[in-house]
C-alpha positions as CSV (number, residue, x, y, z in Angstrom):
1,M,-15.1,10.3,19.5
2,R,-12.3,8.0,20.2
3,A,-8.8,7.9,18.6
4,Y,-5.6,6.1,18.8
5,E,-2.4,8.3,19.6
6,I,1.1,7.9,19.3
7,V,2.1,9.7,22.5
8,S,5.5,8.7,22.9
9,D,8.5,6.7,21.1
10,R,7.8,3.5,23.4
11,G,6.1,1.5,20.4
12,V,3.1,-0.1,19.7
13,D,1.7,-1.2,23.4
14,A,2.5,2.5,24.5
15,L,-0.3,3.4,22.0
16,A,-3.2,5.5,23.7
17,L,-7.0,5.0,23.2
18,N,-8.2,8.5,24.0
19,E,-11.2,10.7,23.8
20,R,-11.1,13.5,21.2
21,Q,-13.7,16.4,20.3
22,T,-15.5,15.3,17.3
23,P,-14.4,17.7,14.6
24,T,-16.6,19.6,12.2
25,P,-16.0,20.0,9.0
26,G,-15.2,23.2,7.5
27,N,-14.8,24.6,4.3
28,G,-14.1,22.0,1.4
29,E,-14.1,19.2,4.0
30,I,-15.9,16.1,4.8
31,L,-16.6,14.4,8.0
32,V,-16.2,10.6,7.7
33,A,-17.5,7.9,10.2
34,M,-14.5,5.4,9.6
35,R,-15.8,1.9,9.2
36,A,-12.1,0.1,8.8
37,S,-8.5,1.0,8.6
38,A,-6.1,-1.4,7.1
39,I,-2.4,-1.9,8.6
40,N,1.0,-0.9,6.5
41,Y,4.4,-1.8,7.4
42,R,4.9,2.0,7.4
43,D,2.1,2.4,10.1
44,L,4.0,0.0,12.2
45,S,7.6,2.1,11.9
46,T,5.9,5.3,12.4
47,I,4.7,4.1,15.7
48,E,7.9,2.3,16.7
49,D,10.3,4.9,15.6
50,P,8.7,8.3,15.5
51,L,11.2,10.5,16.3
52,P,13.1,10.4,13.2
53,R,10.2,11.1,11.2
54,S,9.5,14.4,13.3
55,I,6.3,13.1,14.4
56,F,4.7,15.6,16.9
57,Y,2.7,13.9,19.7
58,P,-0.1,13.3,20.1
59,R,-0.4,11.5,16.5
60,I,-3.5,10.0,15.1
61,P,-1.8,6.8,13.2
62,N,-2.6,4.9,10.2
63,S,-2.9,6.1,6.4
64,D,-5.6,3.8,5.3
65,G,-9.3,3.6,5.8
66,A,-12.6,3.4,4.5
67,G,-16.1,4.9,5.9
68,E,-19.3,6.9,5.6
69,V,-19.7,10.4,5.0
70,I,-21.8,12.0,7.9
71,G,-21.1,15.7,7.5
72,V,-20.2,18.1,5.1
73,G,-18.4,21.5,5.0
74,A,-19.1,24.6,2.6
75,G,-18.5,24.3,-1.0
76,V,-18.3,20.8,-1.0
77,T,-19.8,19.4,-4.4
78,R,-18.2,15.8,-4.9
79,F,-19.9,14.0,-1.8
80,K,-22.9,14.1,0.3
81,K,-24.0,12.4,3.4
82,G,-24.1,8.4,3.1
83,D,-21.5,8.0,0.6
84,R,-18.7,5.7,1.0
85,V,-15.3,6.8,0.7
86,A,-11.9,6.3,1.5
87,G,-9.3,8.7,2.0
88,C,-5.9,9.5,-0.2
89,F,-2.7,8.9,1.4
90,F,-1.7,12.3,0.4
91,Q,-4.3,14.4,1.1
92,N,-2.8,17.2,-1.5
93,W,-2.1,15.3,-4.3
94,S,-4.9,15.4,-6.7
95,D,-2.8,14.5,-10.1
96,G,0.5,15.4,-11.9
97,R,4.0,14.9,-10.2
98,I,4.6,14.4,-6.3
99,S,5.6,17.4,-5.0
100,G,6.9,18.6,-1.5
101,A,3.3,20.2,-0.5
102,A,2.2,16.2,-1.4
103,M,4.6,14.7,0.8
104,A,3.6,17.4,3.6
105,S,0.2,16.0,3.6
106,A,0.7,12.0,4.3
107,M,-1.5,11.1,6.5
108,G,-0.7,9.1,9.6
109,G,2.7,10.7,9.5
110,A,2.8,14.2,8.6
111,I,-0.9,14.7,9.7
112,D,-3.1,13.1,11.8
113,G,-4.3,9.4,10.4
114,V,-7.5,7.2,10.5
115,L,-7.3,5.0,13.4
116,A,-10.1,7.2,14.7
117,E,-13.9,6.9,15.0
118,T,-14.5,9.9,12.7
119,V,-12.1,11.3,10.6
120,L,-12.0,14.8,8.6
121,L,-10.7,14.5,5.2
122,E,-10.2,17.2,2.4
123,E,-12.9,16.8,-0.4
124,S,-9.9,17.0,-3.0
125,G,-8.2,14.3,-1.1
126,S,-11.2,11.5,-1.1
127,V,-12.4,8.9,-3.6
128,H,-15.5,6.7,-3.8
129,I,-15.0,3.5,-3.0
130,P,-16.4,0.6,-5.1
131,A,-19.8,-0.7,-4.7
132,H,-18.8,-4.4,-4.8
133,M,-16.2,-4.0,-1.9
134,S,-16.7,-4.0,1.8
135,F,-15.5,-1.5,3.9
136,E,-12.9,-3.7,5.1
137,E,-11.6,-4.4,1.7
138,A,-11.6,-1.0,0.5
139,A,-10.0,0.4,3.5
140,T,-6.7,-1.6,2.0
141,L,-6.7,0.4,-1.3
142,P,-5.2,4.0,-0.5
143,C,-1.7,2.6,0.4
144,A,-1.0,-0.8,-0.6
145,G,-3.7,-1.0,-3.8
146,L,-2.7,2.3,-5.2
147,T,1.3,1.8,-4.9
148,A,1.0,-1.5,-6.8
149,W,-1.2,0.6,-9.6
150,N,1.4,3.0,-9.7
151,C,4.5,0.7,-10.0
152,L,3.0,-1.5,-12.6
153,I,0.4,0.8,-14.7
154,E,1.7,4.0,-14.0
155,Q,5.6,3.5,-14.0
156,G,5.5,0.3,-15.8
157,R,3.2,0.5,-18.4
158,L,2.3,-2.8,-17.9
159,K,0.4,-4.6,-20.9
160,A,-0.9,-8.0,-21.6
161,G,2.0,-10.7,-22.3
162,D,4.6,-8.6,-20.1
163,T,6.1,-10.7,-17.2
164,V,6.3,-9.2,-13.7
165,L,8.3,-10.3,-10.9
166,L,7.0,-9.7,-7.3
167,L,8.7,-10.3,-4.0
168,G,6.9,-11.7,-1.1
169,T,3.3,-11.9,-0.3
170,G,2.4,-8.9,1.9
171,G,-0.1,-6.3,0.9
172,V,1.7,-4.7,-2.2
173,S,2.6,-7.9,-3.8
174,I,-0.6,-9.6,-3.6
175,Y,-2.4,-6.2,-4.6
176,G,0.2,-6.6,-7.7
177,L,-0.5,-10.3,-8.7
178,Q,-4.4,-9.4,-8.7
179,I,-3.5,-6.1,-11.0
180,A,-1.0,-7.8,-13.2
181,K,-3.4,-10.8,-13.8
182,M,-6.0,-8.5,-14.8
183,M,-4.1,-6.8,-17.2
184,G,-3.1,-10.4,-18.7
185,A,0.6,-10.2,-17.4
186,R,2.7,-13.4,-16.5
187,V,3.6,-13.2,-12.6
188,I,6.8,-14.7,-10.7
189,I,6.4,-14.5,-7.2
190,T,8.9,-14.9,-4.3
191,S,8.1,-16.0,-0.5
192,S,9.9,-17.9,2.1
193,S,6.6,-20.1,2.7
194,D,5.6,-22.8,0.2
195,E,2.0,-22.3,1.9
196,K,2.0,-18.9,0.9
197,L,3.3,-19.5,-2.6
198,E,0.2,-22.2,-2.9
199,R,-2.0,-19.1,-2.3
200,A,-0.4,-17.0,-4.7
201,R,-1.0,-19.8,-7.4
202,D,-4.4,-20.1,-6.4
203,L,-4.5,-16.7,-7.4
204,G,-3.2,-16.6,-10.8
205,A,0.4,-16.6,-10.1
206,D,2.5,-18.3,-12.7
207,E,5.8,-19.3,-11.4
208,L,7.0,-19.7,-7.7
209,I,10.0,-19.4,-5.9
210,N,11.0,-20.3,-2.4
211,Y,13.8,-17.6,-1.6
212,R,14.9,-20.0,1.1
213,Q,15.5,-22.9,-0.9
214,K,17.0,-21.0,-4.1
215,P,18.6,-18.2,-2.8
216,D,20.0,-17.4,-6.1
217,W,16.5,-16.7,-7.1
218,G,17.7,-13.9,-9.7
219,A,19.1,-16.3,-11.9
220,R,16.4,-18.8,-11.5
221,V,14.1,-15.8,-12.7
222,L,16.3,-15.7,-15.7
223,E,16.2,-19.2,-16.3
224,M,12.1,-18.9,-16.3
225,T,12.4,-16.1,-19.0
226,D,14.9,-17.9,-21.1
227,G,17.4,-15.6,-20.5
228,S,15.8,-12.2,-20.9
229,G,14.5,-11.2,-17.6
230,V,11.2,-9.8,-16.4
231,D,9.5,-6.7,-17.6
232,V,8.4,-5.1,-14.7
233,T,9.5,-5.6,-10.9
234,I,7.9,-4.3,-7.7
235,E,11.1,-4.1,-5.3
236,T,9.8,-4.4,-1.7
237,G,13.2,-5.5,0.0
238,G,15.5,-2.4,-0.5
239,G,19.7,-2.6,-0.8
240,G,19.8,-6.4,0.4
241,T,17.7,-7.8,-2.5
242,L,18.3,-5.1,-5.4
243,E,21.5,-6.8,-6.7
244,R,19.2,-9.8,-7.7
245,T,16.3,-7.7,-8.8
246,M,18.7,-5.9,-11.5
247,E,20.0,-9.3,-12.3
248,A,16.4,-10.8,-12.7
249,T,15.0,-7.6,-14.7
250,R,15.3,-7.2,-18.7
251,V,17.5,-4.9,-20.5
252,G,15.4,-1.7,-20.6
253,G,12.9,-3.1,-18.0
254,T,11.4,-1.2,-15.1
255,I,11.8,-1.7,-11.1
256,S,9.5,0.2,-8.8
257,L,11.8,0.7,-5.5
258,I,9.1,0.9,-2.6
259,G,10.7,-0.8,0.4
260,V,14.0,-0.9,2.3
261,L,12.9,-3.9,4.5
262,T,16.4,-5.4,4.0
263,G,18.8,-2.9,4.2
264,G,22.0,-3.1,2.6
265,T,23.7,-1.1,-0.2
266,I,23.9,-1.7,-4.0
267,N,26.4,-1.4,-6.9
268,P,24.3,0.7,-9.5
269,T,26.5,-0.5,-12.9
270,T,23.9,-3.1,-13.6
271,V,21.2,0.0,-14.1
272,M,23.3,1.5,-16.3
273,R,24.5,-1.5,-18.3
274,K,21.1,-3.0,-18.6
275,S,19.4,0.7,-19.4
276,I,17.1,-0.3,-16.1
277,R,14.8,2.3,-15.4
278,L,14.7,2.5,-11.7
279,Q,12.1,4.6,-10.0
280,G,11.0,5.3,-6.5
281,V,7.6,5.0,-5.9
282,Y,5.5,6.6,-2.9
283,V,1.7,5.8,-3.0
284,G,0.1,8.1,-5.9
285,S,-2.3,10.7,-6.8
286,R,-6.4,10.9,-6.5
287,R,-6.4,10.6,-10.2
288,M,-4.8,7.1,-9.9
289,F,-6.6,6.4,-7.1
290,E,-10.0,6.9,-9.2
291,D,-8.6,5.3,-12.5
292,M,-7.5,2.0,-10.1
293,N,-10.9,1.9,-8.6
294,A,-12.5,2.2,-12.0
295,A,-10.6,-0.8,-12.9
296,F,-11.5,-2.9,-9.9
297,A,-15.0,-2.2,-10.2
298,L,-15.1,-3.1,-13.7
299,N,-13.2,-6.3,-12.9
300,R,-15.0,-7.2,-9.5
301,I,-11.5,-7.3,-8.1
302,H,-11.5,-8.3,-4.0
303,P,-8.5,-7.3,-2.1
304,V,-7.2,-9.9,-0.1
305,V,-7.8,-9.5,3.9
306,D,-6.0,-12.0,5.8
307,Q,-7.3,-11.0,9.5
308,K,-9.5,-8.7,10.7
309,F,-9.1,-6.9,14.4
310,E,-11.7,-5.3,16.4
311,F,-11.1,-1.5,17.1
312,E,-10.2,-2.2,20.9
313,E,-7.7,-4.9,19.5
314,A,-5.9,-2.5,17.3
315,R,-2.6,-3.3,18.7
316,S,-2.5,-6.7,18.2
317,A,-2.8,-5.9,14.3
318,Y,0.6,-4.1,14.4
319,H,2.0,-7.2,16.5
320,A,0.8,-9.3,13.9
321,M,2.5,-7.0,11.1
322,R,5.7,-7.2,13.1
323,A,5.4,-11.1,13.1
324,A,4.8,-11.5,9.3
325,G,2.7,-14.2,9.0
326,H,0.4,-12.4,7.2
327,F,-0.6,-13.1,3.3
328,G,-2.5,-10.0,2.1
329,K,-3.9,-7.3,4.6
330,L,-4.8,-6.9,8.3
331,V,-7.5,-4.8,9.0
332,V,-8.8,-3.2,12.0
333,K,-12.9,-3.1,12.2
334,M,-14.9,0.2,13.7
């Protein structure tokens, strides 16, 4: 089988497409022929800067993928040949609170990922994908989709009539938009692109803010909410945007911190003064994944795939991620 491998710290263009022996599923494992793999910013960062992450070479990148079961190991009862599946970002987090053991099972980082023609997955670290989704759509679920679900549903306890703030139009934010509208919530979304904002409006966004035109967007969110602030925010920027996010979030609201794209530092006083719950979120468990898939299947949610790349062109997908011109997700087809 062919697999992409991180073999140095020289970045995307140094990714090697190598031959590996096709693995054999052991006890409690399934062998999956991958049909698609989605790109996350975390995957790009891992390839570009593997040493601080203690990546041992060679390492197959990418956490997100979907495919078809072509082999099952001894003791497997949840899957059979022909099943359409996706792997969980954490192969060892079925339910409950996240743990060190779960963190040590992160695909495309701590262990090999899915940018390969065939992949071994733990039976307990895999889920059936919704029947109405293509493999390319389902490949975007494990990280971006589940992160947004965890932020809004598990941590934010989102309910109909709540207001959500989303920063940018990348994969997690667009999933957040779809989930929030599915739940009957009001959505305020930011972007530096009017074109992307209009696309977000087409998906149901209620209020649009171009943050280049309105750099004081935190104050603008307060105006839009009659001075109260939003109930739940998915914070993708980090220190560089968190001060304005705290300004825009209501007393007793929830901020789910998932990104550090902007760097910077913060003064935590507002968190205390407004009794804000500031929660770090790192994807989610298999149980959350299955709950999300059930909701998506019932509501016929289709993930937003911006561009598709052939397997041999996978490096171009990472360059597209770096260029940040996408709306939704970038996917490599197998």
